[in-house]
BAFI-3210 file (N, C-alpha, C; in Angstrom, 3 decimals, decimal comma, padded with zeros to 6 digits):
// residues 162
n [1|2|3|4|5|6|7|8|9|10|11|12|13|14|15|16|17|18|19|20|21|22|23|24|25|26|27|28|29|30|31|32|33|34|35|36|37|38|39|40|41|42|43|44|45|46|47|48|49|50|51|52|53|54|55|56|57|58|59|60|61|62|63|64|65|66|67|68|69|70|71|72|73|74|75|76|77|78|79|80|81|82|83|84|85|86|87|88|89|90|91|92|93|94|95|96|97|98|99|100|101|102|103|104|105|106|107|108|109|110|111|112|113|114|115|116|117|118|119|120|121|122|123|124|125|126|127|128|129|130|131|132|133|134|135|136|137|138|139|140|141|142|143|144|145|146|147|148|149|150|151|152|153|154|155|156|157|158|159|160|161|162]
n.u [130,924|133,769|134,437|136,102|137,473|137,754|139,376|141,718|142,458|143,112|145,282|146,998|147,596|149,126|151,238|152,566|154,316|153,488|151,070|148,036|148,689|148,420|147,416|148,234|150,191|150,326|152,833|153,843|154,846|155,095|156,681|158,515|160,331|159,177|157,041|157,396|157,073|154,429|151,536|148,552|145,814|142,902|139,939|137,224|133,836|130,380|129,106|131,414|134,822|136,937|139,635|142,701|145,354|148,711|152,032|154,782|156,562|159,310|160,401|159,875|161,428|163,998|164,044|163,848|166,190|168,078|167,505|167,505|169,895|169,913|167,871|168,989|171,312|170,128|168,773|170,956|172,323|170,292|169,955|172,487|172,459|170,112|169,543|168,077|165,245|162,657|160,472|157,504|155,848|152,539|150,429|147,501|145,831|143,580|143,170|142,599|142,394|143,397|142,059|142,395|140,968|138,477|137,411|136,291|134,231|134,445|137,061|138,411|140,825|142,326|145,376|147,992|150,689|154,038|156,676|159,893|160,197|162,595|164,056|166,232|165,267|162,303|160,587|160,868|159,162|159,972|161,244|159,334|157,326|155,133|152,503|149,975|147,279|143,973|140,704|138,541|135,795|135,702|136,858|134,870|132,934|133,678|133,318|133,536|135,047|137,796|139,252|139,103|140,437|142,991|143,609|143,726|145,924|147,959|148,046|148,957|151,521|152,670|152,802|154,494|156,899|157,760]
n.v [168,266|166,244|162,927|160,055|158,592|160,477|162,333|160,802|160,556|163,205|163,635|161,710|162,902|165,043|163,772|161,551|159,399|158,191|157,079|155,415|154,709|155,156|158,410|159,509|158,555|157,696|158,114|156,050|157,242|160,535|162,672|161,498|162,511|164,776|163,950|163,639|166,279|166,911|168,343|168,979|171,235|172,811|174,155|176,270|175,374|174,718|172,183|169,529|170,618|171,485|169,530|170,548|169,631|170,427|171,672|171,711|174,592|175,076|172,449|171,737|173,592|172,764|170,162|170,845|172,311|170,276|168,754|170,415|172,107|174,736|176,046|175,904|177,487|179,958|180,462|180,740|182,997|184,913|185,011|185,979|188,511|189,779|189,002|187,095|187,426|187,211|188,387|186,731|185,502|184,717|182,619|181,661|179,370|177,927|174,670|172,118|168,746|165,703|164,752|167,330|167,935|166,893|167,820|167,428|168,935|167,994|167,406|169,735|171,693|173,662|175,168|176,105|178,192|179,307|181,713|183,195|186,649|187,947|186,243|185,548|184,525|184,624|183,965|181,288|178,370|176,080|176,932|177,764|177,003|174,409|174,580|173,607|171,541|171,545|170,272|172,086|172,064|171,454|173,734|175,595|174,907|175,988|178,479|181,624|180,798|180,591|182,639|182,136|179,694|180,447|182,282|180,560|178,959|180,925|181,779|179,424|179,253|181,621|181,141|178,924|180,010|181,927]
n.w [143,883|144,072|142,999|144,459|142,519|140,447|141,741|142,095|139,424|138,796|140,521|139,461|137,008|137,867|139,126|137,455|137,825|140,140|139,603|140,261|142,835|146,432|147,627|149,954|152,657|155,944|158,338|161,140|163,529|163,569|164,640|166,847|168,671|169,702|171,223|174,091|174,819|174,957|176,405|178,376|178,466|179,905|178,531|178,996|178,375|177,486|179,536|179,912|180,287|177,472|176,507|175,535|173,607|173,747|173,097|175,335|175,640|176,358|176,335|173,703|172,295|173,103|171,966|169,266|168,883|169,132|166,860|164,603|162,999|161,883|163,304|165,871|165,501|164,888|167,286|169,023|167,936|168,176|170,956|171,750|170,549|171,527|174,140|176,947|177,178|174,957|172,400|171,331|168,493|167,957|166,234|164,506|162,375|160,003|158,606|156,173|156,388|154,686|151,501|149,394|147,136|147,473|149,966|153,350|155,789|158,378|158,856|159,252|160,838|163,450|163,584|165,706|165,943|166,814|166,813|167,194|167,343|166,852|165,243|162,529|160,117|159,548|157,535|156,942|157,196|158,552|160,811|162,535|165,399|166,037|168,101|168,833|167,652|166,840|166,482|164,446|164,891|167,599|168,700|168,150|170,018|172,394|174,948|173,756|171,640|169,369|170,538|173,309|173,456|172,536|174,549|176,773|176,026|175,845|178,501|179,716|178,514|179,413|182,166|182,107|181,146|182,946]
ca.u [131,760|134,578|134,465|137,460|138,103|138,133|140,514|142,894|142,842|143,771|146,591|147,816|148,081|150,163|152,350|152,369|155,139|152,767|149,712|147,454|149,089|147,734|147,851|148,776|150,517|150,627|153,848|153,337|155,219|155,564|157,791|158,602|161,140|158,336|155,989|157,543|156,750|152,980|150,850|147,107|145,183|141,442|139,289|135,829|132,743|129,193|129,367|132,789|135,811|137,659|141,054|143,500|146,709|149,671|153,433|155,508|157,441|160,730|160,791|159,828|162,613|165,148|163,991|164,105|167,615|168,824|167,216|167,610|171,056|169,587|167,124|169,965|172,159|169,295|168,560|172,211|172,561|169,250|170,276|173,658|172,116|168,969|169,393|167,211|163,812|162,380|159,052|157,039|154,708|151,551|149,677|146,531|145,373|142,778|143,582|141,692|143,179|142,909|142,025|142,015|140,052|137,145|137,558|135,104|134,306|134,764|138,522|138,977|141,554|142,986|146,764|148,529|152,141|154,763|158,032|160,539|160,184|163,965|164,734|166,692|164,562|160,905|159,857|161,050|158,189|160,631|161,712|158,189|157,017|153,722|152,161|148,759|146,371|142,670|139,606|137,813|134,479|135,889|137,098|133,569|132,106|134,189|132,791|134,510|135,669|139,251|139,839|139,266|141,491|144,256|143,840|144,165|147,288|148,888|148,193|149,820|152,900|153,167|153,157|155,636|158,139|158,126]
ca.v [167,440|165,313|161,541|159,578|158,210|161,696|162,889|160,003|160,894|164,512|163,425|160,963|163,863|165,854|162,899|160,337|158,300|157,577|156,758|154,197|154,485|156,005|159,805|159,913|157,463|158,265|157,398|155,663|158,304|161,643|163,315|160,858|163,324|165,810|163,376|163,985|167,697|167,058|168,721|169,209|172,320|172,770|175,399|176,221|175,308|174,131|170,787|169,267|171,474|170,923|169,271|170,964|169,093|171,424|171,368|172,520|175,431|174,853|171,114|171,757|174,334|171,872|169,102|171,443|172,661|169,036|168,171|171,353|172,985|176,129|176,561|176,070|178,650|181,158|180,678|181,223|184,373|185,759|185,163|186,865|189,868|190,394|188,559|185,943|187,703|187,343|188,445|185,559|185,693|183,655|182,637|180,574|179,216|176,729|173,832|171,019|167,534|164,718|165,034|168,733|168,030|166,499|168,058|167,351|169,914|167,333|167,314|171,070|171,841|174,926|174,978|177,270|178,230|180,406|181,961|184,314|187,837|188,345|185,270|186,131|183,984|184,366|183,459|179,840|177,617|175,055|177,528|178,017|175,920|174,035|174,453|172,837|171,267|171,309|170,203|173,357|171,869|171,538|175,144|176,277|174,584|176,711|179,822|182,583|180,229|180,569|183,604|181,506|178,685|181,191|182,831|179,449|178,594|181,997|181,716|178,271|179,573|182,664|180,462|178,048|180,727|182,925]
ca.w [144,728|143,295|143,455|144,746|141,250|139,751|142,487|141,755|138,055|138,843|141,152|138,501|136,020|138,498|139,507|136,660|138,329|141,257|139,149|140,792|144,227|147,412|147,566|151,250|153,558|157,251|159,117|162,456|164,464|162,752|165,346|168,162|169,584|170,294|172,063|175,514|175,013|174,936|177,649|178,226|179,210|179,812|178,115|179,421|177,409|178,095|179,878|180,341|179,619|176,342|176,725|174,384|173,639|173,266|173,362|176,308|174,830|176,680|175,861|172,238|171,845|173,304|170,946|167,941|168,847|168,907|165,551|163,486|163,171|161,571|164,453|166,959|165,179|165,020|168,728|169,605|167,478|168,762|172,379|171,856|170,107|172,200|175,515|177,211|177,030|173,537|172,005|170,608|167,598|168,149|164,979|164,343|161,001|159,776|157,492|155,845|156,205|153,726|150,076|149,184|146,005|147,955|151,405|154,198|156,877|159,648|159,004|159,407|162,096|163,747|163,978|166,413|165,795|167,443|166,330|167,875|166,496|166,520|164,389|161,268|158,963|159,903|156,373|156,821|157,997|159,366|162,061|163,396|166,332|166,082|169,513|169,047|166,539|167,466|165,516|164,395|165,501|169,059|169,027|168,077|171,187|173,561|175,191|173,228|170,450|169,245|171,482|174,624|173,320|172,478|175,887|177,618|175,637|176,231|179,969|179,977|178,122|180,316|183,415|181,846|180,848|183,977]
c.u [132,492|134,462|135,913|138,189|138,581|139,343|141,794|143,391|143,577|145,163|147,523|148,352|149,217|151,414|152,240|153,183|154,454|151,361|149,257|147,823|148,284|148,264|148,467|149,019|150,977|151,730|153,300|153,630|155,821|156,794|157,925|159,414|160,293|157,287|156,172|157,193|155,248|152,413|149,369|146,698|143,672|140,925|137,803|134,875|131,524|129,454|130,795|133,759|136,492|139,118|141,793|144,906|147,641|151,078|153,981|156,578|158,920|161,210|160,815|161,041|163,860|165,195|164,346|165,580|168,454|168,679|167,487|168,784|170,767|168,821|168,081|170,848|171,378|169,038|169,809|172,480|171,540|169,560|171,453|173,307|171,070|168,743|168,345|165,711|163,516|160,882|158,705|155,844|153,808|150,603|148,740|146,025|144,552|143,309|142,579|142,534|142,592|142,981|141,526|141,055|138,616|137,138|136,217|135,289|134,687|136,258|139,183|139,596|142,139|144,387|147,256|150,048|152,724|156,136|158,592|160,647|161,589|164,733|165,093|165,816|163,116|160,110|159,991|160,105|158,854|161,148|160,567|157,935|155,524|153,371|150,954|147,996|145,052|141,618|138,813|136,432|134,561|136,109|135,768|132,688|132,529|133,510|133,855|135,266|137,189|139,918|140,050|140,331|142,861|144,602|144,338|145,591|148,298|149,096|149,114|151,277|153,484|153,621|154,405|156,945|158,552|159,288]
c.v [166,420|163,908|161,148|159,199|159,436|162,348|162,133|160,331|162,236|164,372|162,682|161,882|164,706|165,046|161,576|159,150|157,562|157,140|155,419|153,905|155,387|157,430|160,255|158,667|158,079|157,460|157,095|156,734|159,434|162,284|162,694|161,670|164,364|165,248|163,661|165,442|167,930|167,341|168,901|170,423|172,176|174,145|175,249|176,182|174,755|172,647|170,615|170,178|170,731|170,725|169,603|170,410|170,144|170,987|172,276|173,286|175,143|173,497|171,058|172,492|173,463|170,779|169,653|171,843|171,417|168,523|169,092|172,310|174,455|176,769|176,833|177,300|179,950|181,483|181,284|182,680|185,344|186,038|186,120|188,311|190,543|189,946|187,467|186,191|188,031|187,450|187,254|185,943|184,477|183,727|181,439|180,573|177,937|175,976|172,699|169,785|166,635|165,205|166,465|168,912|167,660|166,623|167,942|168,275|169,271|167,215|168,682|171,197|173,234|174,607|176,262|177,148|179,367|180,526|183,132|185,486|188,215|187,299|185,937|185,736|183,640|183,778|181,949|179,104|176,644|175,611|177,892|176,787|175,639|173,741|173,555|172,656|170,838|171,211|171,505|173,223|171,891|172,979|175,901|176,005|175,346|178,064|180,819|182,052|180,236|181,528|182,960|180,412|179,370|181,768|181,749|179,032|179,652|182,038|180,573|178,618|180,685|182,046|179,597|178,816|181,739|182,487]
c.w [143,856|143,873|143,725|143,474|140,476|140,432|142,160|140,342|138,009|139,437|140,203|137,405|136,584|138,805|138,744|137,177|139,477|140,867|139,715|142,231|145,136|147,314|148,881|152,090|154,873|157,945|160,513|163,505|163,664|163,387|166,736|169,172|170,303|171,250|173,556|175,829|175,182|176,327|177,340|179,041|179,040|179,441|178,405|178,234|178,143|178,342|180,349|179,598|178,460|176,739|175,438|174,573|173,042|173,645|174,447|175,532|175,098|176,168|174,339|171,668|171,988|172,237|169,568|167,805|168,544|167,477|164,369|163,712|162,875|162,724|165,614|166,730|165,335|166,490|169,374|169,216|168,078|170,234|172,575|171,542|170,979|173,638|175,688|177,040|175,577|173,265|171,116|169,736|167,779|166,965|164,919|162,910|160,902|158,569|157,317|155,594|155,139|152,302|149,850|148,019|146,386|149,477|152,131|155,387|158,203|159,882|159,210|160,799|162,221|164,238|164,626|166,426|166,629|166,776|167,126|166,913|166,036|165,717|163,073|160,090|159,315|158,743|156,196|157,769|158,951|160,691|163,001|164,258|166,298|167,533|169,747|167,744|167,175|166,365|165,590|165,031|167,025|169,500|169,077|169,292|172,437|173,700|174,745|172,027|170,491|170,228|172,854|174,579|173,313|173,845|176,840|177,316|176,065|177,739|180,363|179,672|178,987|181,637|183,240|181,710|181,910|184,823]
res [m|c|s|s|d|l|c|r|q|v|v|a|l|l|h|p|e|d|a|g|r|h|t|c|v|r|p|k|d|v|h|p|e|a|l|p|c|l|r|d|i|s|v|e|r|d|g|t|p|l|t|v|h|c|m|a|l|s|a|l|i|e|a|k|i|k|l|c|p|l|f|a|a|c|m|e|r|m|y|k|a|h|g|p|k|q|p|l|i|f|y|a|d|d|t|q|g|g|n|t|l|a|a|t|a|t|r|k|s|t|l|i|y|a|a|f|l|n|f|e|f|l|h|l|e|s|l|w|l|t|l|s|v|i|k|a|s|d|v|e|t|c|k|g|g|l|a|s|v|a|s|g|l|l|s|f|y|k|q|e|t|e]
***
């Protein structure tokens, strides 16, 4: 296990211009434009259901169109070429927040993304939509684990987009 001092020394070698400074500074509001898109769903587990915070797909798409010209252009071209009904890719991945050199399991999170299959540039992360971020330890408490969380989210999005 790495100590904090050792981690700072490694970071200082990678970024000598930032030596002695913090390695991460959190902005107060990361994406204030997306906050109105936030919704809650419940997923069954032992005891009280888990509240999963997720983004409303239609509101998130509108916000992203306003903020990202490339996303807006891709949406327009996709709509013209393929019409209003579009297949959506749903993707889940785990990540470790904080110091990657001395990571703690309590910070592990599951991120759930979506992208339109007919987008021209699927390889660009900036065109994917972050739908939800959930602590991995919370996902593990659900009956069925990640499958039940994904099922709950997909049911929510199916209802929202019908």
